[in-house]
N, CA, C and O atoms as a GROMACS GRO file, in nm:
protein
  308
    1MET      N    1   8.075  13.516  11.600
    1MET     CA    2   8.147  13.571  11.677
    1MET      C    3   8.276  13.670  11.582
    1MET      O    4   8.326  13.630  11.476
    2ALA      N    5   8.306  13.790  11.644
    2ALA     CA    6   8.422  13.874  11.531
    2ALA      C    7   8.544  13.778  11.602
    2ALA      O    8   8.556  13.700  11.697
    3THR      N    9   8.641  13.846  11.469
    3THR     CA   10   8.782  13.779  11.476
    3THR      C   11   8.850  13.860  11.495
    3THR      O   12   8.816  13.976  11.474
    4THR      N   13   8.980  13.827  11.545
    4THR     CA   14   9.117  13.959  11.606
    4THR      C   15   9.226  13.865  11.547
    4THR      O   16   9.218  13.746  11.578
    5LYS      N   17   9.308  13.896  11.480
    5LYS     CA   18   9.386  13.874  11.392
    5LYS      C   19   9.550  13.945  11.452
    5LYS      O   20   9.555  14.059  11.496
    6ILE      N   21   9.642  13.877  11.446
    6ILE     CA   22   9.736  13.930  11.559
    6ILE      C   23   9.896  13.916  11.460
    6ILE      O   24   9.985  13.838  11.491
    7THR      N   25   9.900  13.977  11.385
    7THR     CA   26  10.056  13.958  11.299
    7THR      C   27  10.199  14.059  11.366
    7THR      O   28  10.225  14.178  11.389
    8VAL      N   29  10.249  13.953  11.375
    8VAL     CA   30  10.441  13.984  11.417
    8VAL      C   31  10.491  14.015  11.303
    8VAL      O   32  10.511  13.936  11.211
    9ASN      N   33  10.516  14.134  11.305
    9ASN     CA   34  10.593  14.152  11.172
    9ASN      C   35  10.762  14.148  11.187
    9ASN      O   36  10.823  14.152  11.294
   10SER      N   37  10.818  14.140  11.056
   10SER     CA   38  10.982  14.147  11.116
   10SER      C   39  11.013  14.275  11.095
   10SER      O   40  10.974  14.348  11.004
   11ASN      N   41  11.086  14.299  11.184
   11ASN     CA   42  11.142  14.427  11.196
   11ASN      C   43  11.033  14.544  11.226
   11ASN      O   44  11.036  14.658  11.179
   12GLY      N   45  10.948  14.497  11.305
   12GLY     CA   46  10.881  14.612  11.273
   12GLY      C   47  10.735  14.556  11.388
   12GLY      O   48  10.732  14.451  11.453
   13SER      N   49  10.654  14.638  11.383
   13SER     CA   50  10.574  14.604  11.502
   13SER      C   51  10.462  14.490  11.505
   13SER      O   52  10.470  14.390  11.435
   14ILE      N   53  10.360  14.515  11.591
   14ILE     CA   54  10.228  14.355  11.577
   14ILE      C   55  10.095  14.456  11.583
   14ILE      O   56  10.044  14.541  11.656
   15LYS      N   57  10.073  14.389  11.456
   15LYS     CA   58   9.981  14.462  11.389
   15LYS      C   59   9.810  14.408  11.433
   15LYS      O   60   9.761  14.317  11.366
   16LEU      N   61   9.767  14.443  11.494
   16LEU     CA   62   9.591  14.419  11.532
   16LEU      C   63   9.483  14.451  11.417
   16LEU      O   64   9.449  14.557  11.363
   17GLU      N   65   9.448  14.336  11.403
   17GLU     CA   66   9.300  14.344  11.295
   17GLU      C   67   9.193  14.281  11.311
   17GLU      O   68   9.189  14.158  11.313
   18GLY      N   69   9.094  14.354  11.324
   18GLY     CA   70   8.927  14.332  11.368
   18GLY      C   71   8.876  14.408  11.465
   18GLY      O   72   8.865  14.530  11.484
   19ASP      N   73   8.832  14.260  11.551
   19ASP     CA   74   8.785  14.304  11.689
   19ASP      C   75   8.814  14.342  11.778
   19ASP      O   76   8.750  14.267  11.853
   20PHE      N   77   8.896  14.445  11.875
   20PHE     CA   78   8.948  14.461  11.986
   20PHE      C   79   8.939  14.538  12.053
   20PHE      O   80   8.907  14.642  11.997
   21GLU      N   81   8.957  14.549  12.192
   21GLU     CA   82   8.995  14.666  12.224
   21GLU      C   83   9.124  14.697  12.313
   21GLU      O   84   9.165  14.585  12.346
   22ILE      N   85   9.215  14.800  12.372
   22ILE     CA   86   9.332  14.827  12.417
   22ILE      C   87   9.302  14.880  12.546
   22ILE      O   88   9.238  14.986  12.552
   23ILE      N   89   9.334  14.830  12.638
   23ILE     CA   90   9.332  14.945  12.758
   23ILE      C   91   9.472  14.949  12.864
   23ILE      O   92   9.575  14.883  12.850
   24ASP      N   93   9.454  15.002  12.923
   24ASP     CA   94   9.590  15.073  12.981
   24ASP      C   95   9.589  14.950  13.120
   24ASP      O   96   9.511  14.856  13.134
   25ARG      N   97   9.709  14.994  13.217
   25ARG     CA   98   9.717  14.899  13.299
   25ARG      C   99   9.589  14.913  13.422
   25ARG      O  100   9.551  14.823  13.496
   26ASN      N  101   9.538  15.058  13.418
   26ASN     CA  102   9.438  15.059  13.484
   26ASN      C  103   9.268  15.005  13.457
   26ASN      O  104   9.169  15.025  13.528
   27GLY      N  105   9.274  14.963  13.384
   27GLY     CA  106   9.150  14.940  13.265
   27GLY      C  107   9.095  15.040  13.143
   27GLY      O  108   9.008  15.030  13.056
   28THR      N  109   9.183  15.133  13.178
   28THR     CA  110   9.099  15.254  13.074
   28THR      C  111   9.146  15.230  12.943
   28THR      O  112   9.262  15.218  12.904
   29PRO      N  113   8.999  15.222  12.856
   29PRO     CA  114   9.018  15.184  12.686
   29PRO      C  115   9.112  15.344  12.682
   29PRO      O  116   9.107  15.455  12.734
   30TYR      N  117   9.191  15.275  12.591
   30TYR     CA  118   9.230  15.340  12.470
   30TYR      C  119   9.157  15.416  12.371
   30TYR      O  120   9.110  15.334  12.292
   31GLY      N  121   9.117  15.565  12.329
   31GLY     CA  122   9.003  15.595  12.230
   31GLY      C  123   9.078  15.543  12.108
   31GLY      O  124   9.195  15.577  12.088
   32LEU      N  125   9.020  15.468  12.034
   32LEU     CA  126   9.074  15.403  11.886
   32LEU      C  127   8.982  15.464  11.757
   32LEU      O  128   8.968  15.422  11.642
   33GLY      N  129   8.934  15.568  11.817
   33GLY     CA  130   8.886  15.637  11.676
   33GLY      C  131   8.796  15.534  11.561
   33GLY      O  132   8.805  15.544  11.439
   34GLY      N  133   8.729  15.458  11.617
   34GLY     CA  134   8.676  15.333  11.506
   34GLY      C  135   8.770  15.271  11.463
   34GLY      O  136   8.720  15.163  11.432
   35ARG      N  137   8.931  15.266  11.427
   35ARG     CA  138   8.987  15.187  11.402
   35ARG      C  139   8.984  15.039  11.420
   35ARG      O  140   8.990  14.984  11.530
   36GLU      N  141   8.972  14.962  11.275
   36GLU     CA  142   9.012  14.790  11.309
   36GLU      C  143   9.122  14.755  11.253
   36GLU      O  144   9.138  14.649  11.193
   37ILE      N  145   9.211  14.847  11.271
   37ILE     CA  146   9.404  14.783  11.257
   37ILE      C  147   9.495  14.901  11.316
   37ILE      O  148   9.508  15.017  11.277
   38VAL      N  149   9.534  14.855  11.387
   38VAL     CA  150   9.648  14.979  11.421
   38VAL      C  151   9.809  14.869  11.435
   38VAL      O  152   9.842  14.752  11.417
   39SER      N  153   9.848  14.951  11.462
   39SER     CA  154   9.989  14.847  11.499
   39SER      C  155  10.067  14.898  11.614
   39SER      O  156  10.098  15.017  11.612
   40ILE      N  157  10.104  14.823  11.718
   40ILE     CA  158  10.170  14.822  11.839
   40ILE      C  159  10.310  14.816  11.859
   40ILE      O  160  10.369  14.717  11.816
   41CYS      N  161  10.381  14.914  11.925
   41CYS     CA  162  10.510  14.931  11.928
   41CYS      C  163  10.598  14.812  11.964
   41CYS      O  164  10.557  14.751  12.062
   42ARG      N  165  10.742  14.751  11.894
   42ARG     CA  166  10.783  14.634  12.005
   42ARG      C  167  10.919  14.669  12.015
   42ARG      O  168  10.990  14.599  12.088
   43CYS      N  169  10.972  14.772  11.950
   43CYS     CA  170  11.091  14.817  11.962
   43CYS      C  171  11.125  14.921  12.086
   43CYS      O  172  11.241  14.928  12.127
   44GLY      N  173  11.023  15.000  12.144
   44GLY     CA  174  11.048  15.122  12.235
   44GLY      C  175  11.104  15.253  12.210
   44GLY      O  176  11.154  15.343  12.278
   45ARG      N  177  11.080  15.232  12.098
   45ARG     CA  178  11.146  15.384  11.990
   45ARG      C  179  11.016  15.475  11.963
   45ARG      O  180  11.028  15.587  11.913
   46SER      N  181  10.897  15.423  11.996
   46SER     CA  182  10.805  15.511  11.955
   46SER      C  183  10.772  15.648  12.030
   46SER      O  184  10.800  15.644  12.149
   47GLN      N  185  10.729  15.746  11.992
   47GLN     CA  186  10.701  15.865  12.067
   47GLN      C  187  10.531  15.854  12.083
   47GLN      O  188  10.459  15.951  12.106
   48ASN      N  189  10.495  15.746  12.069
   48ASN     CA  190  10.376  15.728  12.014
   48ASN      C  191  10.284  15.585  12.107
   48ASN      O  192  10.174  15.541  12.074
   49LYS      N  193  10.358  15.543  12.210
   49LYS     CA  194  10.331  15.433  12.274
   49LYS      C  195  10.215  15.445  12.314
   49LYS      O  196  10.170  15.558  12.333
   50PRO      N  197  10.119  15.308  12.342
   50PRO     CA  198  10.195  15.192  12.247
   50PRO      C  199  10.207  15.148  12.142
   50PRO      O  200  10.253  15.037  12.115
   51PHE      N  201  10.160  15.248  12.050
   51PHE     CA  202  10.104  15.249  11.875
   51PHE      C  203  10.234  15.261  11.835
   51PHE      O  204  10.301  15.323  11.918
   52CYS      N  205  10.302  15.222  11.727
   52CYS     CA  206  10.382  15.243  11.633
   52CYS      C  207  10.390  15.335  11.554
   52CYS      O  208  10.304  15.336  11.466
   53ASP      N  209  10.463  15.415  11.554
   53ASP     CA  210  10.543  15.550  11.466
   53ASP      C  211  10.607  15.542  11.347
   53ASP      O  212  10.621  15.626  11.259
   54GLY      N  213  10.653  15.408  11.357
   54GLY     CA  214  10.777  15.379  11.218
   54GLY      C  215  10.920  15.387  11.319
   54GLY      O  216  11.011  15.320  11.272
   55SER      N  217  10.944  15.436  11.411
   55SER     CA  218  11.075  15.484  11.468
   55SER      C  219  11.150  15.367  11.469
   55SER      O  220  11.267  15.390  11.500
   56HIS      N  221  11.128  15.253  11.446
   56HIS     CA  222  11.168  15.114  11.472
   56HIS      C  223  11.268  15.132  11.299
   56HIS      O  224  11.390  15.127  11.314
   57LYS      N  225  11.242  15.142  11.222
   57LYS     CA  226  11.317  15.134  11.103
   57LYS      C  227  11.465  15.161  11.113
   57LYS      O  228  11.501  15.278  11.125
   58GLY      N  229  11.562  15.055  11.110
   58GLY     CA  230  11.673  15.089  11.070
   58GLY      C  231  11.765  15.042  11.185
   58GLY      O  232  11.887  15.026  11.171
   59HIS      N  233  11.681  15.016  11.328
   59HIS     CA  234  11.731  15.029  11.455
   59HIS      C  235  11.674  14.904  11.539
   59HIS      O  236  11.710  14.864  11.650
   60PHE      N  237  11.554  14.843  11.436
   60PHE     CA  238  11.517  14.668  11.533
   60PHE      C  239  11.494  14.578  11.447
   60PHE      O  240  11.408  14.597  11.360
   61GLU      N  241  11.567  14.462  11.455
   61GLU     CA  242  11.604  14.340  11.397
   61GLU      C  243  11.514  14.249  11.454
   61GLU      O  244  11.524  14.241  11.576
   62HIS      N  245  11.415  14.164  11.390
   62HIS     CA  246  11.356  14.021  11.427
   62HIS      C  247  11.311  13.967  11.332
   62HIS      O  248  11.242  14.035  11.256
   63ASP      N  249  11.328  13.860  11.310
   63ASP     CA  250  11.250  13.787  11.224
   63ASP      C  251  11.174  13.706  11.255
   63ASP      O  252  11.197  13.611  11.329
   64ALA      N  253  11.034  13.743  11.185
   64ALA     CA  254  10.914  13.711  11.284
   64ALA      C  255  10.885  13.543  11.187
   64ALA      O  256  10.819  13.539  11.083
   65THR      N  257  10.935  13.450  11.236
   65THR     CA  258  10.885  13.322  11.183
   65THR      C  259  10.806  13.221  11.301
   65THR      O  260  10.846  13.215  11.418
   66ALA      N  261  10.696  13.150  11.255
   66ALA     CA  262  10.651  13.104  11.352
   66ALA      C  263  10.736  12.995  11.452
   66ALA      O  264  10.854  12.968  11.430
   67PHE      N  265  10.679  12.952  11.534
   67PHE     CA  266  10.710  12.836  11.597
   67PHE      C  267  10.656  12.809  11.701
   67PHE      O  268  10.597  12.893  11.768
   68ASP      N  269  10.671  12.641  11.745
   68ASP     CA  270  10.538  12.612  11.852
   68ASP      C  271  10.622  12.600  11.993
   68ASP      O  272  10.734  12.554  12.017
   69LEU      N  273  10.541  12.651  12.061
   69LEU     CA  274  10.602  12.641  12.202
   69LEU      C  275  10.619  12.493  12.250
   69LEU      O  276  10.601  12.396  12.177
   70PRO      N  277  10.651  12.490  12.369
   70PRO     CA  278  10.688  12.368  12.432
   70PRO      C  279  10.521  12.331  12.511
   70PRO      O  280  10.435  12.409  12.552
   71PRO      N  281  10.524  12.221  12.510
   71PRO     CA  282  10.359  12.206  12.616
   71PRO      C  283  10.381  12.248  12.697
   71PRO      O  284  10.486  12.267  12.758
   72LYS      N  285  10.224  12.286  12.722
   72LYS     CA  286  10.269  12.366  12.905
   72LYS      C  287  10.251  12.338  13.020
   72LYS      O  288  10.147  12.274  13.036
   73ALA      N  289  10.303  12.356  13.100
   73ALA     CA  290  10.346  12.262  13.212
   73ALA      C  291  10.260  12.267  13.322
   73ALA      O  292  10.226  12.375  13.371
   74GLU      N  293  10.223  12.159  13.364
   74GLU     CA  294  10.146  12.143  13.478
   74GLU      C  295  10.163  12.174  13.609
   74GLU      O  296  10.271  12.156  13.664
   75PRO      N  297  10.029  12.237  13.688
   75PRO     CA  298  10.034  12.298  13.772
   75PRO      C  299  10.108  12.202  13.880
   75PRO      O  300  10.078  12.082  13.881
   76LYS      N  301  10.208  12.254  13.974
   76LYS     CA  302  10.291  12.123  14.127
   76LYS      C  303  10.179  12.153  14.211
   76LYS      O  304  10.115  12.257  14.224
   77LYS      N  305  10.164  12.003  14.284
   77LYS     CA  306  10.050  11.946  14.378
   77LYS      C  307  10.143  11.980  14.498
   77LYS      O  308  10.106  11.956  14.613
   0.00000   0.00000   0.00000
């Protein structure tokens, strides 16, 4: 089974590596041109959304440090 690695970069994008597909809200895949690594915009400034074009530099701050989510809530009956 192929692996996908997702890295949340400090002050920048989300990097996808490995075997993945990116689709739009209609289910249409983006043509990735055979790429196995892409960066997704988190700041909203990219002119190439959903992909990062580096526009965040100096305009977006986030210290990407991992943490544990709280336990998943049980559905109400």
